[in-house]
C-alpha angles and dihedrals in degrees: 000000000000116000100175143002122194128180117197128210091271093056093254112149122218115194124188113196143158138212128225088254139348088255093053109147092234096046091113099045108029100068091052091047091051090049092050094048093046092048088052093060111110111260096020114117098192141342133217125189123205119193118215134174095198113126094025114235118250136169088255087075091063123095118243088250092055092048091050092047092052095044096249092128 
């Protein structure tokens, strides 16, 4: 889940994101994959991902459409 994306004047991307929990099965691979994909976007010089757990993720952050798609409604 992406909380924030910032692009500086040199086209460096900073992405703040969270995972559903610290023990998320993709905790090791997902941040690196997000960095790689973001750095591959045309016009982006580099990308850096920061993981945060503040605020903690909850289903309340999901849109109604996402909840419906995942069977939470």
